[in-house]
N, C-alpha and C positions, 0 to 999 in steps of 0.2 A: 503494499500499500504506500509506504513511504517512498519507494523507488518510482511508483507511478506518479506521485506528486512532484517529485523532483523532475521527472520527464515533463510534466505539465508546466512547471515553472520555466523550464528551458524553452518549451514551445512558446510561452508568452514572450520570453526574451527575443526569440527569433522573430516573432511577429512584430515586435516594436522596431527591431533593426530593419526588417523589410519595409515597414512603413516609412522609416527614415530614409531609406534608400529611394523609395518611390517618390517621395516628396522632394527630393533634391533636384530632379530635372525641372520641376515646376518653378523652383525659386532661382534656378541658375540664371535665366535671362535677366532678372532683376539685379542679381549680384554682379553680373558681367558689366553693367553700366558703371559700377563704382569700384569694382575690384581690379587690382592690377594683375598682370599675367602670373606673377609668382603666387599670388593668392589663389588664383584659379588652378594652378598647377597643384598647390597644396590641397585644394578641395577635391580634385580628381584623385589624388593619392589617398586621401581619406575615404573616399567612396570605394576605392578598390580594396582598401583594408577592411572596410565594413563587409564588403562582398566576400572577402576571403573568411572573415570571422563567421558569416552566415553559413558558408560551406562547411566550416569546421564544426559549427554547432549542429548542423544537420547530420554530419557524420557521427557526432557523439551521440545524438539522439537515436540514430539507427543502431549504434553499437550497444547502447544501453538497453534499448528495447530487446535486442537479441539476447543480451546477458540476462535480463529479467526473465525471459521466457525459458532459457536454459536453466536458470536457478530454480524456477517453479517446477520444471520437469524433473530436475535432480532431486529436489526435496520430496516431490511426490513419489518418485521411484524408490528413494531410500526409505521413506516411511512405510510404503506398502511392503517393501522387502523386509523391513524390520517386524512388521506385523505378522508376516508369513512365517518368519523364523520363530517368533514367539508362539504362534499357533502350532508349529511343528514340535516345539519343545514341550508344549502342553500335551500334545498328542502322544508323545513317546511313553511307552509302557515298559515296566520292568519285565524282562524275560527270564523264565525259570532256568537256572543254571548259569546266570550271568553273561549270556550271550549278547551280541549286539542287537539293537533295536533298528529295524529297517523303517525307512520313511513311509512306507505303505501300511505299517501295522496300525490297528485300532486299539483304542484304550479299553481295557476290560471294565465292565460294570459289575454291580453286586449280583446281578442275575446271570452274568455271562462267565462260564468256566474258562480256565487258561486254555490258550490255543493248543497246547500239547494234548488236552483231554478230548478235543473235538472228535477224532476218529473213533475213540472208544465209545462215545455217545451214539454216533451214527450207525455203528455196526448192529447193536441190538434192535434199532428201529426197523432195519431191513429183515432181520431174521425172525422177529416176533411181532410183525405187523398185525397178526390176528388178535393180539391182546389189547384190549381197549385201554387198560391202565398204563401202557407203556407209551403208546403213540402220543398222547396229550403232553406229558412232561417233556418229551423230546422236542416237540413243536415250541413249547414255551422257552426252552433253553436256546434253541437255534434262532428264534426271531430277533432277540436283542442284538445278536452279531450282525444279522442282515440289516437291521434298522441302523446300527451304528455306522456301517459302511456306506449306506445310502445317505445318512445324515451328513457324514463328512464329504462325500461326493457332492451333495447339493451345496454345501457351504463353499467348497473349493470352486465350483462352477460360478457362483456368484462373485467370488473374490477374483477369479480369473478375468471375468468381464470388467470389473473395476480396474484391474492392472492394465487391460488393454484399452482403457478410456471409453468403453462402451457404457456410459453412465446410465442411460435409460435401461439397458438390459440388466445392469448391476442392480439398480433400484428394484426392478421387477423381481429379479432372482432372490435378493435378500428379503423382500417382503414375503415371497412365496415360501422361502425357508422358514421365516418366523411364523407364518401361518401353519406350516406342516409340522415344525418341531418347536413349539413354544417353550418347552422346557430343556432344550438342548444346552449343553455346555458351551456351545458357540453362540448361543442366542444373544448374549450381551455384545459380542463382537459384531455379529450381523446387525444388531440394532444401530451400533455406532456407524458402521460403514453405510448403512441405509441413510442415515443423516448426511454423512459425507457425500454420498452420490447426489443428493439433492442440493447440498451446499455449493458444490462446484459448478452446478448448472443454474445457480442463482434462484433456485426455488426455496427462498429463505424461510417462508412461513412453514412449509412442510418439513424443511431441515430442522427448524427450531423444535417442532413437535417431536421429531425423532430423537433429537439429542436429549430433550427434557424427559421423554419416556425412558431413556436409558438411566438417567439419573433417579427417577422415581421407581422404576421396576427392578433395577440391579444396582442398589446403592453401594455394594461392595465390589463392584466390577473394576478390574484394573483399567478399563477404558473410561471410568468415571471422571478422572481429572481432565482427560482430553475433551470429554463431552462438555464439561463445565466451561472450559476455555472457548469451545465452539459456540456454546450458548452465548457468551459475551460477544464473540465475533459476529454472530448472526444478528443479535440485537443492534449491534453497530451498523450492519448493513441495512437493516430496517429502520435506521435512524431513531431507534428507541434508546436514547442516550442514558436515561437513568437506569434502566434495566441493564444496559451494557456495562455501565460503570459498576453496578452492584456485582454482576457475575464476575467481572475481571478482578475486582477488589477481593472477592471471595477466593479466587484462584491464588492471588498473592498470599492471602492469610492462611489458606489451607496447605499450600505447597511452597513454602519459602525456599529460596536458594535452589531453585530448579529451573530448567529450560522453560517450563510452562509459566513460572512466575515471571521470568524475563519477557516472554512473549506478551503476557498480560500487561506488564509495565510499558512496553513499547506501544501497544494500542491505546493505553490510557494517556500516554504522552501525546500521541497523535490527536486524541480527543481534546486535550488541554490546548494544544497549539491551534486547533481548529475552532476553538471557543465554545465547545459543547458543554464544558463545565469549568 
């Protein structure tokens, strides 16, 4: 945001310089009547210097615009990569015998037996399928494993859409995930990224609802601090200055000496400079 305002300020400077240059030919005939040749020469030199300065400013504006876009892209990619790494770490399950955990393994639940026991459970199901009392427990044991795999696949699909900048698809997929798996261990992450999908597409009202839902429904979520910061950002974009200030101040108070606190202070400083409080 600050970079954008600096670009805007430089644009104003360029406009003023251009206006000055354009006005010079109009006043030149009047000056020519009273000015000596050396003065006219100096004036021409000054005009040329102004033109050079305008070209330099234009080049700087273009360079800063590229740098700003590259910075946004790098920050987004790093943030998404970090979230994926955290998700992978949360998904890692301990393996019996101390062996390595593969990235494709799913986390065991209370109703799900260790992966090494699955073949032993399946065998009786085939050999004693005529016994009603055996078939039902096996189905109950197997369904959580299938559900966990489907659940993770659904979350990964939504997150992949977000990484590929397909924000509309990401929002739809995250909402579908939350509807289908409201009690998932990934539900808080999905709720946060749902808000992010709407925020980056400037659907601020919907984004605000999504971030606030995360804070209300998952108060202990690791995504809570990020969501609170985004609540402040979103109020800012909606020009709801008092609410933005309250949320950003809360970030500073709750998470001092953190990157989130510094980001909140930067946005509060911008609000002060803009005269919003």
